C-alpha positions in Angstrom: -7.2 8.4 6.4 -8.6 5.3 8.0 -8.0 3.3 4.9 -4.3 3.9 5.3 -4.2 2.0 8.6 -6.1 -1.0 7.1 -3.7 -1.1 4.1 -0.4 -0.6 6.1 -1.1 -2.7 9.2 -0.4 -6.1 7.4 2.9 -4.8 6.2 4.2 -4.5 9.8 4.0 -8.3 10.0 7.0 -8.5 7.6 9.4 -7.3 10.3 11.1 -10.1 12.1 13.9 -10.3 14.7 16.0 -12.5 12.4 16.3 -10.2 9.4 19.6 -11.5 8.3 18.4 -15.1 8.1 15.2 -14.1 6.4 17.1 -12.2 3.8 18.9 -15.4 2.8 15.9 -17.6 3.1 14.8 -20.1 0.4 12.3 -19.5 -2.3 9.8 -21.5 -0.3 10.2 -19.2 2.7 9.7 -16.0 0.6 6.7 -17.5 -1.2 5.1 -18.4 2.1 5.8 -14.9 3.4 4.2 -13.4 0.4 1.1 -15.6 0.7 0.8 -14.7 4.4 1.1 -11.0 3.5 -1.6 -11.2 0.8 -3.9 -13.2 3.2 -3.4 -10.6 6.0 -4.0 -7.8 3.5 -7.2 -9.3 2.2 -8.4 -10.0 5.7 -7.6 -6.5 6.8 -9.3 -4.7 4.0 -12.3 -7.0 4.1 -12.8 -6.3 7.8 -12.2 -2.6 7.3 -14.6 -2.3 4.3 -17.2 -4.6 6.0 -17.3 -2.6 9.2 -17.3 0.7 7.2 -20.2 -0.5 5.1 -22.4 -0.5 8.2 -22.0 3.2 8.7 -21.0 5.0 5.5 -22.8 5.4 2.2 -21.7 3.5 -0.9 -20.0 6.4 -2.6 -17.7 6.9 0.4 -17.0 3.2 0.6 -16.0 3.2 -3.1 -13.6 6.1 -2.4 -12.0 4.2 0.5 -11.7 1.1 -1.6 -10.0 3.1 -4.4 -7.4 4.4 -1.9 -6.4 1.0 -0.4 -4.1 -0.2 -3.2 -2.3 3.2 -3.2 -1.7 3.1 0.5 -0.5 -0.4 0.3 1.9 0.5 -2.5 3.3 3.4 -0.5 3.7 1.1 2.5 5.5 -1.6 0.5 7.9 1.0 -1.0 8.5 2.5 2.5 9.1 -0.9 4.0 11.7 -1.8 1.3 13.5 1.6 1.6 13.3 2.2 5.4 12.8 -1.3 6.8 9.6 -3.2 7.4 9.2 -1.7 10.9 8.9 1.7 9.3 6.5 0.7 6.5 4.1 3.4 7.7 6.7 6.2 7.0 5.9 7.1 3.4 2.1 6.7 3.8 2.2 9.0 6.8 4.3 11.6 4.8 1.9 11.2 1.8 -1.0 11.8 4.2 0.5 15.0 5.4 1.1 16.2 1.8 -2.4 15.2 0.7 -4.0 16.9 3.6 -2.1 20.1 3.0 -2.1 20.4 -0.8 -4.9 18.1 -1.7 -7.7 20.6 -1.1 -10.3 21.3 -3.7 -9.7 24.3 -6.0 -12.0 27.2 -6.6 -14.1 25.1 -8.9 -14.6 22.5 -6.2 -12.6 19.8 -7.9 -9.8 17.9 -6.2 -6.4 17.7 -7.9 -5.9 14.6 -10.1 -3.2 13.2 -7.8 -5.5 13.1 -4.7 -6.3 9.4 -4.9 -7.8 9.3 -1.4 -11.0 11.4 -2.2 -11.6 10.7 -5.9 -14.2 8.0 -6.7 -13.4 5.6 -9.5 -16.7 6.3 -11.3 -16.2 10.1 -11.6 -12.4 10.2 -11.7 -10.7 7.1 -13.2 -7.3 8.9 -12.9 -7.4 8.5 -9.1 -7.9 4.7 -9.5 -5.1 4.6 -12.0 -2.8 6.4 -9.7 -3.7 4.2 -6.8 -3.1 1.0 -8.9 0.2 2.5 -10.2 1.4 3.1 -6.6 0.4 -0.5 -5.7 2.4 -1.8 -8.7 5.4 0.2 -7.7 5.2 -1.1 -4.2 4.8 -4.7 -5.3 7.8 -4.3 -7.6 9.8 -2.8 -4.7 8.7 -5.8 -2.5 9.8 -8.2 -5.2 13.3 -6.7 -5.7 14.9 -8.3 -2.7 18.7 -8.5 -2.4 18.7 -12.2 -3.0 16.5 -11.8 -6.1 18.7 -9.0 -7.4 21.7 -11.3 -7.0 20.0 -14.0 -8.9 19.2 -11.6 -11.8 22.8 -10.3 -12.0 25.2 -12.2 -14.3 27.5 -14.6 -12.6 31.1 -13.4 -12.1 
């Protein structure tokens, strides 16, 4: 659960009071904004994993590192759909769903889609799902209105 906050916190920096002007910004502005986002994300997860490494064992640290791209992807998708101020919405909803339905079965195994508790060494499907969520989020981030207009044929 704590990994969700480290992954989503940098996304909140994308909200600005001048949203209309930012939407029509130049390529240089959007490139700078993406670089700032990546730098904040790397700083956030590095700080989170560094502080966590002091207290938790390596297996738990690996599990938290696997979950970070998934939380980020959900946050990017939520920010694109609901606005950057609400980029925590889909991750919070996913957390509720994972907490309720993501319990181990009678055999003690977690479901394949519970990417927040599956280690990459034992369950590579959890890592694949986390990376797929991140890719979907990055795609949603990249499909801005100005980029969609540039992709559409001129009328």
